[in-house]
PQR file of N, CA, C, O and H, with PARSE charges and radii, in Angstrom:
ATOM      1  N   MET A   1    -203.284  93.189  39.045 -0.4000 1.5000
ATOM      2  CA  MET A   1    -203.338  94.570  39.244 -0.0000 2.0000
ATOM      3  C   MET A   1    -203.359  95.355  41.175  0.5500 1.7000
ATOM      4  O   MET A   1    -204.112  95.324  42.148 -0.5500 1.4000
ATOM      5  N   SER A   2    -202.592  95.707  40.958 -0.4000 1.5000
ATOM      6  CA  SER A   2    -202.434  96.276  42.696 -0.0000 2.0000
ATOM      7  C   SER A   2    -203.814  98.118  42.533  0.5500 1.7000
ATOM      8  O   SER A   2    -204.041  99.095  41.820 -0.5500 1.4000
ATOM      9  H   SER A   2    -201.980  95.733  40.167  0.4000 1.0000
ATOM     10  N   PHE A   3    -204.270  97.402  43.830 -0.4000 1.5000
ATOM     11  CA  PHE A   3    -204.904  98.055  44.269 -0.0000 2.0000
ATOM     12  C   PHE A   3    -204.964  99.169  45.359  0.5500 1.7000
ATOM     13  O   PHE A   3    -205.334  98.803  46.474 -0.5500 1.4000
ATOM     14  H   PHE A   3    -204.085  96.609  44.409  0.4000 1.0000
ATOM     15  N   LEU A   4    -204.655 100.447  45.184 -0.4000 1.5000
ATOM     16  CA  LEU A   4    -203.070 101.122  46.539 -0.0000 2.0000
ATOM     17  C   LEU A   4    -204.106 101.809  47.072  0.5500 1.7000
ATOM     18  O   LEU A   4    -205.019 102.409  46.505 -0.5500 1.4000
ATOM     19  H   LEU A   4    -204.353 100.744  44.278  0.4000 1.0000
ATOM     20  N   VAL A   5    -203.778 101.601  48.672 -0.4000 1.5000
ATOM     21  CA  VAL A   5    -205.264 102.223  48.932 -0.0000 2.0000
ATOM     22  C   VAL A   5    -204.307 103.904  50.162  0.5500 1.7000
ATOM     23  O   VAL A   5    -203.732 103.621  51.213 -0.5500 1.4000
ATOM     24  H   VAL A   5    -203.037 101.114  49.133  0.4000 1.0000
ATOM     25  N   GLY A   6    -204.379 105.073  49.756 -0.4000 1.5000
ATOM     26  CA  GLY A   6    -203.358 105.752  51.384 -0.0000 2.0000
ATOM     27  C   GLY A   6    -202.949 106.945  50.377  0.5500 1.7000
ATOM     28  O   GLY A   6    -202.734 106.884  49.166 -0.5500 1.4000
ATOM     29  H   GLY A   6    -204.846 105.302  48.902  0.4000 1.0000
ATOM     30  N   PRO A   7    -202.920 107.760  51.023 -0.5600 1.5000
ATOM     31  CA  PRO A   7    -201.878 106.758  52.560  0.2800 2.0000
ATOM     32  C   PRO A   7    -202.817 107.460  53.640  0.5500 1.7000
ATOM     33  O   PRO A   7    -203.640 108.368  53.523 -0.5500 1.4000
ATOM     34  N   THR A   8    -202.426 106.764  54.654 -0.4000 1.5000
ATOM     35  CA  THR A   8    -203.435 106.525  55.640 -0.0000 2.0000
ATOM     36  C   THR A   8    -201.981 107.881  56.563  0.5500 1.7000
ATOM     37  O   THR A   8    -200.987 108.546  56.270 -0.5500 1.4000
ATOM     38  H   THR A   8    -201.758 106.026  54.749  0.4000 1.0000
ATOM     39  N   ASP A   9    -202.893 107.536  57.761 -0.4000 1.5000
ATOM     40  CA  ASP A   9    -201.632 107.530  59.357 -0.0000 2.0000
ATOM     41  C   ASP A   9    -201.098 106.711  59.746  0.5500 1.7000
ATOM     42  O   ASP A   9    -200.400 106.826  60.754 -0.5500 1.4000
ATOM     43  H   ASP A   9    -203.701 106.996  58.000  0.4000 1.0000
ATOM     44  N   THR A  10    -201.213 105.782  59.199 -0.4000 1.5000
ATOM     45  CA  THR A  10    -201.089 104.042  59.375 -0.0000 2.0000
ATOM     46  C   THR A  10    -199.535 103.966  58.600  0.5500 1.7000
ATOM     47  O   THR A  10    -198.406 103.612  58.942 -0.5500 1.4000
ATOM     48  H   THR A  10    -201.781 105.689  58.381  0.4000 1.0000
ATOM     49  N   GLY A  11    -200.198 104.533  57.309 -0.4000 1.5000
ATOM     50  CA  GLY A  11    -199.316 103.586  55.303 -0.0000 2.0000
ATOM     51  C   GLY A  11    -199.932 104.452  54.666  0.5500 1.7000
ATOM     52  O   GLY A  11    -200.654 105.435  54.832 -0.5500 1.4000
ATOM     53  H   GLY A  11    -201.114 104.820  57.031  0.4000 1.0000
ATOM     54  N   VAL A  12    -199.117 103.381  53.304 -0.4000 1.5000
ATOM     55  CA  VAL A  12    -199.565 103.285  52.933 -0.0000 2.0000
ATOM     56  C   VAL A  12    -200.681 101.540  52.268  0.5500 1.7000
ATOM     57  O   VAL A  12    -199.928 100.575  52.134 -0.5500 1.4000
ATOM     58  H   VAL A  12    -198.530 102.582  53.169  0.4000 1.0000
ATOM     59  N   HIS A  13    -201.416 101.389  52.101 -0.4000 1.5000
ATOM     60  CA  HIS A  13    -202.109  99.772  51.852 -0.0000 2.0000
ATOM     61  C   HIS A  13    -202.367  99.762  50.646  0.5500 1.7000
ATOM     62  O   HIS A  13    -202.593 100.595  49.768 -0.5500 1.4000
ATOM     63  H   HIS A  13    -202.028 102.173  52.210  0.4000 1.0000
ATOM     64  N   ALA A  14    -202.246  97.893  50.809 -0.4000 1.5000
ATOM     65  CA  ALA A  14    -202.678  96.918  48.936 -0.0000 2.0000
ATOM     66  C   ALA A  14    -203.602  96.650  49.588  0.5500 1.7000
ATOM     67  O   ALA A  14    -203.363  96.398  50.769 -0.5500 1.4000
ATOM     68  H   ALA A  14    -202.062  97.217  51.523  0.4000 1.0000
ATOM     69  N   VAL A  15    -205.149  96.582  49.077 -0.4000 1.5000
ATOM     70  CA  VAL A  15    -205.940  95.486  49.120 -0.0000 2.0000
ATOM     71  C   VAL A  15    -205.234  94.368  49.287  0.5500 1.7000
ATOM     72  O   VAL A  15    -204.268  94.246  48.535 -0.5500 1.4000
ATOM     73  H   VAL A  15    -205.343  96.787  48.117  0.4000 1.0000
ATOM     74  N   ASN A  16    -205.534  93.118  50.416 -0.4000 1.5000
ATOM     75  CA  ASN A  16    -205.158  91.899  49.406 -0.0000 2.0000
ATOM     76  C   ASN A  16    -205.477  91.257  49.541  0.5500 1.7000
ATOM     77  O   ASN A  16    -204.691  90.400  49.945 -0.5500 1.4000
ATOM     78  H   ASN A  16    -206.319  93.217  51.027  0.4000 1.0000
ATOM     79  N   SER A  17    -207.559  90.645  49.341 -0.4000 1.5000
ATOM     80  CA  SER A  17    -207.969  90.464  50.265 -0.0000 2.0000
ATOM     81  C   SER A  17    -209.930  90.054  48.296  0.5500 1.7000
ATOM     82  O   SER A  17    -211.055  90.551  48.343 -0.5500 1.4000
ATOM     83  H   SER A  17    -208.198  91.341  49.012  0.4000 1.0000
ATOM     84  N   ALA A  18    -209.638  89.548  47.679 -0.4000 1.5000
ATOM     85  CA  ALA A  18    -210.464  89.728  46.744 -0.0000 2.0000
ATOM     86  C   ALA A  18    -211.904  89.997  47.346  0.5500 1.7000
ATOM     87  O   ALA A  18    -212.753  90.693  46.790 -0.5500 1.4000
ATOM     88  H   ALA A  18    -208.724  89.143  47.640  0.4000 1.0000
ATOM     89  N   ASP A  19    -212.110  89.148  48.941 -0.4000 1.5000
ATOM     90  CA  ASP A  19    -213.486  89.208  49.600 -0.0000 2.0000
ATOM     91  C   ASP A  19    -213.871  90.838  49.405  0.5500 1.7000
ATOM     92  O   ASP A  19    -215.042  91.211  49.482 -0.5500 1.4000
ATOM     93  H   ASP A  19    -211.420  88.583  49.393  0.4000 1.0000
ATOM     94  N   ASP A  20    -212.940  91.617  49.187 -0.4000 1.5000
ATOM     95  CA  ASP A  20    -212.587  92.801  49.846 -0.0000 2.0000
ATOM     96  C   ASP A  20    -213.274  93.796  48.966  0.5500 1.7000
ATOM     97  O   ASP A  20    -213.102  93.768  47.747 -0.5500 1.4000
ATOM     98  H   ASP A  20    -211.989  91.315  49.125  0.4000 1.0000
ATOM     99  N   VAL A  21    -214.520  95.211  49.907 -0.4000 1.5000
ATOM    100  CA  VAL A  21    -215.840  95.508  48.136 -0.0000 2.0000
ATOM    101  C   VAL A  21    -215.019  95.914  47.994  0.5500 1.7000
ATOM    102  O   VAL A  21    -214.460  94.841  47.768 -0.5500 1.4000
ATOM    103  H   VAL A  21    -214.659  95.234  50.897  0.4000 1.0000
ATOM    104  N   SER A  22    -213.838  96.978  47.837 -0.4000 1.5000
ATOM    105  CA  SER A  22    -213.479  97.211  46.749 -0.0000 2.0000
ATOM    106  C   SER A  22    -212.984  96.636  45.834  0.5500 1.7000
ATOM    107  O   SER A  22    -213.313  97.036  44.717 -0.5500 1.4000
ATOM    108  H   SER A  22    -214.292  97.850  48.021  0.4000 1.0000
ATOM    109  N   ALA A  23    -211.808  95.242  45.944 -0.4000 1.5000
ATOM    110  CA  ALA A  23    -211.811  94.640  45.273 -0.0000 2.0000
ATOM    111  C   ALA A  23    -212.980  94.278  44.130  0.5500 1.7000
ATOM    112  O   ALA A  23    -213.013  94.433  42.909 -0.5500 1.4000
ATOM    113  H   ALA A  23    -211.542  94.917  46.851  0.4000 1.0000
ATOM    114  N   ARG A  24    -214.076  93.631  45.256 -0.4000 1.5000
ATOM    115  CA  ARG A  24    -215.442  93.121  44.731 -0.0000 2.0000
ATOM    116  C   ARG A  24    -215.048  94.043  43.546  0.5500 1.7000
ATOM    117  O   ARG A  24    -214.440  93.637  42.556 -0.5500 1.4000
ATOM    118  H   ARG A  24    -214.050  93.505  46.248  0.4000 1.0000
ATOM    119  N   PHE A  25    -215.432  95.255  43.731 -0.4000 1.5000
ATOM    120  CA  PHE A  25    -216.336  96.328  42.111 -0.0000 2.0000
ATOM    121  C   PHE A  25    -214.735  95.983  41.470  0.5500 1.7000
ATOM    122  O   PHE A  25    -214.631  94.963  40.788 -0.5500 1.4000
ATOM    123  H   PHE A  25    -215.926  95.585  44.535  0.4000 1.0000
ATOM    124  N   LEU A  26    -213.428  96.899  41.716 -0.4000 1.5000
ATOM    125  CA  LEU A  26    -212.499  96.656  40.681 -0.0000 2.0000
ATOM    126  C   LEU A  26    -212.848  95.418  39.935  0.5500 1.7000
ATOM    127  O   LEU A  26    -212.910  95.670  38.732 -0.5500 1.4000
ATOM    128  H   LEU A  26    -213.513  97.727  42.270  0.4000 1.0000
ATOM    129  N   THR A  27    -213.132  94.003  40.246 -0.4000 1.5000
ATOM    130  CA  THR A  27    -213.514  93.056  39.540 -0.0000 2.0000
ATOM    131  C   THR A  27    -214.184  92.761  39.043  0.5500 1.7000
ATOM    132  O   THR A  27    -214.455  91.702  38.476 -0.5500 1.4000
ATOM    133  H   THR A  27    -213.081  93.798  41.224  0.4000 1.0000
ATOM    134  N   GLU A  28    -214.679  93.812  39.169 -0.4000 1.5000
ATOM    135  CA  GLU A  28    -216.503  94.545  38.146 -0.0000 2.0000
ATOM    136  C   GLU A  28    -216.340  94.643  36.680  0.5500 1.7000
ATOM    137  O   GLU A  28    -216.815  94.245  35.616 -0.5500 1.4000
ATOM    138  H   GLU A  28    -214.459  94.671  39.630  0.4000 1.0000
ATOM    139  N   LEU A  29    -214.722  95.937  37.574 -0.4000 1.5000
ATOM    140  CA  LEU A  29    -214.964  97.016  36.449 -0.0000 2.0000
ATOM    141  C   LEU A  29    -214.495  96.530  35.436  0.5500 1.7000
ATOM    142  O   LEU A  29    -214.812  97.069  34.375 -0.5500 1.4000
ATOM    143  H   LEU A  29    -214.336  96.260  38.438  0.4000 1.0000
ATOM    144  N   GLY A  30    -213.357  95.059  35.397 -0.4000 1.5000
ATOM    145  CA  GLY A  30    -212.897  94.406  34.562 -0.0000 2.0000
ATOM    146  C   GLY A  30    -211.330  93.699  34.958  0.5500 1.7000
ATOM    147  O   GLY A  30    -210.675  92.804  34.424 -0.5500 1.4000
ATOM    148  H   GLY A  30    -213.099  94.621  36.258  0.4000 1.0000
ATOM    149  N   LEU A  31    -211.067  94.689  36.317 -0.4000 1.5000
ATOM    150  CA  LEU A  31    -209.409  94.572  36.283 -0.0000 2.0000
ATOM    151  C   LEU A  31    -209.332  92.665  37.367  0.5500 1.7000
ATOM    152  O   LEU A  31    -210.206  91.914  37.800 -0.5500 1.4000
ATOM    153  H   LEU A  31    -211.600  95.416  36.751  0.4000 1.0000
ATOM    154  N   THR A  32    -208.106  92.644  37.371 -0.4000 1.5000
ATOM    155  CA  THR A  32    -208.376  91.620  38.999 -0.0000 2.0000
ATOM    156  C   THR A  32    -206.943  91.871  40.423  0.5500 1.7000
ATOM    157  O   THR A  32    -206.556  92.693  41.254 -0.5500 1.4000
ATOM    158  H   THR A  32    -207.396  93.254  37.019  0.4000 1.0000
ATOM    159  N   LEU A  33    -206.869  91.539  40.292 -0.4000 1.5000
ATOM    160  CA  LEU A  33    -205.996  90.993  41.668 -0.0000 2.0000
ATOM    161  C   LEU A  33    -204.607  90.576  42.100  0.5500 1.7000
ATOM    162  O   LEU A  33    -204.275  89.544  42.683 -0.5500 1.4000
ATOM    163  H   LEU A  33    -207.184  90.871  39.618  0.4000 1.0000
ATOM    164  N   SER A  34    -203.850  91.610  41.686 -0.4000 1.5000
ATOM    165  CA  SER A  34    -202.776  90.797  41.512 -0.0000 2.0000
ATOM    166  C   SER A  34    -202.317  89.310  42.057  0.5500 1.7000
ATOM    167  O   SER A  34    -203.086  88.829  42.889 -0.5500 1.4000
ATOM    168  H   SER A  34    -204.120  92.448  41.213  0.4000 1.0000
ATOM    169  N   PRO A  35    -201.459  88.720  41.791 -0.5600 1.5000
ATOM    170  CA  PRO A  35    -201.398  87.029  43.346  0.2800 2.0000
ATOM    171  C   PRO A  35    -200.507  87.076  43.961  0.5500 1.7000
ATOM    172  O   PRO A  35    -200.295  86.180  44.778 -0.5500 1.4000
ATOM    173  N   ALA A  36    -199.355  88.481  43.760 -0.4000 1.5000
ATOM    174  CA  ALA A  36    -197.917  88.949  44.577 -0.0000 2.0000
ATOM    175  C   ALA A  36    -199.094  89.889  45.593  0.5500 1.7000
ATOM    176  O   ALA A  36    -199.489  89.364  46.634 -0.5500 1.4000
ATOM    177  H   ALA A  36    -199.527  89.209  43.096  0.4000 1.0000
ATOM    178  N   THR A  37    -199.617  91.343  45.181 -0.4000 1.5000
ATOM    179  CA  THR A  37    -200.270  91.273  46.322 -0.0000 2.0000
ATOM    180  C   THR A  37    -200.856  89.923  47.157  0.5500 1.7000
ATOM    181  O   THR A  37    -200.179  89.306  47.979 -0.5500 1.4000
ATOM    182  H   THR A  37    -199.296  91.769  44.336  0.4000 1.0000
ATOM    183  N   ALA A  38    -202.363  89.557  46.755 -0.4000 1.5000
ATOM    184  CA  ALA A  38    -202.615  89.089  47.281 -0.0000 2.0000
ATOM    185  C   ALA A  38    -202.224  88.011  48.159  0.5500 1.7000
ATOM    186  O   ALA A  38    -203.030  87.514  48.945 -0.5500 1.4000
ATOM    187  H   ALA A  38    -202.913  90.059  46.088  0.4000 1.0000
ATOM    188  N   GLY A  39    -200.337  87.407  48.007 -0.4000 1.5000
ATOM    189  CA  GLY A  39    -200.048  86.808  48.825 -0.0000 2.0000
ATOM    190  C   GLY A  39    -199.299  87.446  50.157  0.5500 1.7000
ATOM    191  O   GLY A  39    -198.656  86.921  51.067 -0.5500 1.4000
ATOM    192  H   GLY A  39    -199.682  87.811  47.368  0.4000 1.0000
ATOM    193  N   LEU A  40    -199.706  88.940  49.836 -0.4000 1.5000
ATOM    194  CA  LEU A  40    -199.156  89.248  51.114 -0.0000 2.0000
ATOM    195  C   LEU A  40    -199.763  89.475  52.547  0.5500 1.7000
ATOM    196  O   LEU A  40    -200.970  89.341  52.345 -0.5500 1.4000
ATOM    197  H   LEU A  40    -200.228  89.366  49.097  0.4000 1.0000
ATOM    198  N   PRO A  41    -199.618  89.704  53.677 -0.5600 1.5000
ATOM    199  CA  PRO A  41    -200.090  89.552  55.487  0.2800 2.0000
ATOM    200  C   PRO A  41    -200.196  91.165  55.233  0.5500 1.7000
ATOM    201  O   PRO A  41    -199.746  92.301  55.089 -0.5500 1.4000
ATOM    202  N   THR A  42    -201.424  89.983  55.335 -0.4000 1.5000
ATOM    203  CA  THR A  42    -203.129  91.711  56.066 -0.0000 2.0000
ATOM    204  C   THR A  42    -202.460  91.949  56.916  0.5500 1.7000
ATOM    205  O   THR A  42    -202.012  91.136  57.725 -0.5500 1.4000
ATOM    206  H   THR A  42    -201.790  89.060  55.452  0.4000 1.0000
ATOM    207  N   SER A  43    -202.207  93.504  56.874 -0.4000 1.5000
ATOM    208  CA  SER A  43    -202.263  94.197  57.919 -0.0000 2.0000
ATOM    209  C   SER A  43    -202.995  94.859  59.176  0.5500 1.7000
ATOM    210  O   SER A  43    -204.086  94.702  58.628 -0.5500 1.4000
ATOM    211  H   SER A  43    -202.570  94.164  56.216  0.4000 1.0000
ATOM    212  N   SER A  44    -203.344  95.469  60.401 -0.4000 1.5000
ATOM    213  CA  SER A  44    -204.252  95.609  60.972 -0.0000 2.0000
ATOM    214  C   SER A  44    -205.753  95.918  60.816  0.5500 1.7000
ATOM    215  O   SER A  44    -206.636  95.775  61.662 -0.5500 1.4000
ATOM    216  H   SER A  44    -202.458  95.597  60.847  0.4000 1.0000
ATOM    217  N   ILE A  45    -205.865  96.438  59.375 -0.4000 1.5000
ATOM    218  CA  ILE A  45    -206.648  97.087  58.591 -0.0000 2.0000
ATOM    219  C   ILE A  45    -207.161  95.325  57.785  0.5500 1.7000
ATOM    220  O   ILE A  45    -206.233  94.618  57.393 -0.5500 1.4000
ATOM    221  H   ILE A  45    -205.147  96.555  58.688  0.4000 1.0000
ATOM    222  N   PRO A  46    -208.454  94.864  57.644 -0.5600 1.5000
ATOM    223  CA  PRO A  46    -209.601  93.574  57.587  0.2800 2.0000
ATOM    224  C   PRO A  46    -208.632  93.941  55.637  0.5500 1.7000
ATOM    225  O   PRO A  46    -208.626  94.876  54.837 -0.5500 1.4000
ATOM    226  N   GLY A  47    -208.188  92.985  55.693 -0.4000 1.5000
ATOM    227  CA  GLY A  47    -208.341  92.745  53.897 -0.0000 2.0000
ATOM    228  C   GLY A  47    -207.250  94.164  52.365  0.5500 1.7000
ATOM    229  O   GLY A  47    -207.264  94.647  51.233 -0.5500 1.4000
ATOM    230  H   GLY A  47    -208.193  92.226  56.344  0.4000 1.0000
ATOM    231  N   ARG A  48    -206.504  94.071  53.760 -0.4000 1.5000
ATOM    232  CA  ARG A  48    -205.408  95.171  53.316 -0.0000 2.0000
ATOM    233  C   ARG A  48    -203.755  94.439  53.753  0.5500 1.7000
ATOM    234  O   ARG A  48    -203.621  93.730  54.750 -0.5500 1.4000
ATOM    235  H   ARG A  48    -206.493  93.679  54.680  0.4000 1.0000
ATOM    236  N   ALA A  49    -202.682  94.753  52.868 -0.4000 1.5000
ATOM    237  CA  ALA A  49    -201.418  95.136  53.187 -0.0000 2.0000
ATOM    238  C   ALA A  49    -201.022  96.210  53.369  0.5500 1.7000
ATOM    239  O   ALA A  49    -200.837  97.094  52.532 -0.5500 1.4000
ATOM    240  H   ALA A  49    -202.790  95.329  52.058  0.4000 1.0000
ATOM    241  N   GLN A  50    -200.851  96.235  54.513 -0.4000 1.5000
ATOM    242  CA  GLN A  50    -199.426  97.388  54.778 -0.0000 2.0000
ATOM    243  C   GLN A  50    -198.201  97.033  53.901  0.5500 1.7000
ATOM    244  O   GLN A  50    -197.657  95.931  53.845 -0.5500 1.4000
ATOM    245  H   GLN A  50    -201.002  95.518  55.193  0.4000 1.0000
ATOM    246  N   VAL A  51    -197.692  98.711  52.891 -0.4000 1.5000
ATOM    247  CA  VAL A  51    -196.600  98.198  52.533 -0.0000 2.0000
ATOM    248  C   VAL A  51    -195.872  99.176  52.212  0.5500 1.7000
ATOM    249  O   VAL A  51    -196.553 100.172  51.970 -0.5500 1.4000
ATOM    250  H   VAL A  51    -198.134  99.607  52.936  0.4000 1.0000
ATOM    251  N   VAL A  52    -194.599  99.355  52.085 -0.4000 1.5000
ATOM    252  CA  VAL A  52    -193.798 101.297  51.904 -0.0000 2.0000
ATOM    253  C   VAL A  52    -193.482 101.435  51.332  0.5500 1.7000
ATOM    254  O   VAL A  52    -192.656 100.697  50.796 -0.5500 1.4000
ATOM    255  H   VAL A  52    -194.046  98.546  52.282  0.4000 1.0000
ATOM    256  N   PRO A  53    -193.969 102.838  50.804 -0.5600 1.5000
ATOM    257  CA  PRO A  53    -193.739 103.881  49.275  0.2800 2.0000
ATOM    258  C   PRO A  53    -192.924 102.676  47.964  0.5500 1.7000
ATOM    259  O   PRO A  53    -193.475 102.182  46.980 -0.5500 1.4000
ATOM    260  N   ARG A  54    -191.363 102.484  48.475 -0.4000 1.5000
ATOM    261  CA  ARG A  54    -191.001 101.810  47.402 -0.0000 2.0000
ATOM    262  C   ARG A  54    -191.215 101.021  47.034  0.5500 1.7000
ATOM    263  O   ARG A  54    -190.496 100.755  46.071 -0.5500 1.4000
ATOM    264  H   ARG A  54    -190.916 102.885  49.274  0.4000 1.0000
ATOM    265  N   LEU A  55    -192.510  99.730  47.440 -0.4000 1.5000
ATOM    266  CA  LEU A  55    -193.287  99.321  46.744 -0.0000 2.0000
ATOM    267  C   LEU A  55    -194.443  98.866  46.121  0.5500 1.7000
ATOM    268  O   LEU A  55    -194.946  97.962  45.453 -0.5500 1.4000
ATOM    269  H   LEU A  55    -193.094  99.946  48.223  0.4000 1.0000
ATOM    270  N   ALA A  56    -194.681 100.354  46.881 -0.4000 1.5000
ATOM    271  CA  ALA A  56    -195.860 100.758  46.467 -0.0000 2.0000
ATOM    272  C   ALA A  56    -195.301 101.331  45.201  0.5500 1.7000
ATOM    273  O   ALA A  56    -195.667 101.017  44.068 -0.5500 1.4000
ATOM    274  H   ALA A  56    -194.272 101.088  47.423  0.4000 1.0000
ATOM    275  N   GLU A  57    -194.499 102.089  45.468 -0.4000 1.5000
ATOM    276  CA  GLU A  57    -194.148 102.267  43.389 -0.0000 2.0000
ATOM    277  C   GLU A  57    -193.974 101.204  42.809  0.5500 1.7000
ATOM    278  O   GLU A  57    -193.912 101.315  41.584 -0.5500 1.4000
ATOM    279  H   GLU A  57    -194.201 102.345  46.388  0.4000 1.0000
ATOM    280  N   ALA A  58    -193.903 100.517  43.087 -0.4000 1.5000
ATOM    281  CA  ALA A  58    -192.991  98.800  42.241 -0.0000 2.0000
ATOM    282  C   ALA A  58    -194.122  98.426  41.611  0.5500 1.7000
ATOM    283  O   ALA A  58    -194.398  98.276  40.420 -0.5500 1.4000
ATOM    284  H   ALA A  58    -193.953 100.428  44.081  0.4000 1.0000
ATOM    285  N   ALA A  59    -194.895  98.268  42.883 -0.4000 1.5000
ATOM    286  CA  ALA A  59    -196.876  97.304  42.172 -0.0000 2.0000
ATOM    287  C   ALA A  59    -197.106  98.239  40.944  0.5500 1.7000
ATOM    288  O   ALA A  59    -197.225  97.813  39.795 -0.5500 1.4000
ATOM    289  H   ALA A  59    -194.671  98.391  43.849  0.4000 1.0000
ATOM    290  N   GLY A  60    -197.154  99.507  41.284 -0.4000 1.5000
ATOM    291  CA  GLY A  60    -197.604 101.349  39.967 -0.0000 2.0000
ATOM    292  C   GLY A  60    -197.429 100.350  38.641  0.5500 1.7000
ATOM    293  O   GLY A  60    -198.151 100.460  37.650 -0.5500 1.4000
ATOM    294  H   GLY A  60    -197.057  99.853  42.217  0.4000 1.0000
ATOM    295  N   ARG A  61    -196.514  99.499  38.747 -0.4000 1.5000
ATOM    296  CA  ARG A  61    -195.639  99.819  37.290 -0.0000 2.0000
ATOM    297  C   ARG A  61    -196.232  98.860  36.260  0.5500 1.7000
ATOM    298  O   ARG A  61    -195.805  98.853  35.105 -0.5500 1.4000
ATOM    299  H   ARG A  61    -195.927  99.410  39.552  0.4000 1.0000
TER
END
């Protein structure tokens, strides 16, 4: 599963680190971080990868 955050003034971000507090919380609820999302490069926001809207839309499928 991809955990999307946003939009923000810098775009849409996906949580790409299992160490991110929101990822840990959602993992406790039984969700798992997508390996594809975890492999994305980290943006200027620690634990988050910036994604373009088209990729964010695809991640929700």
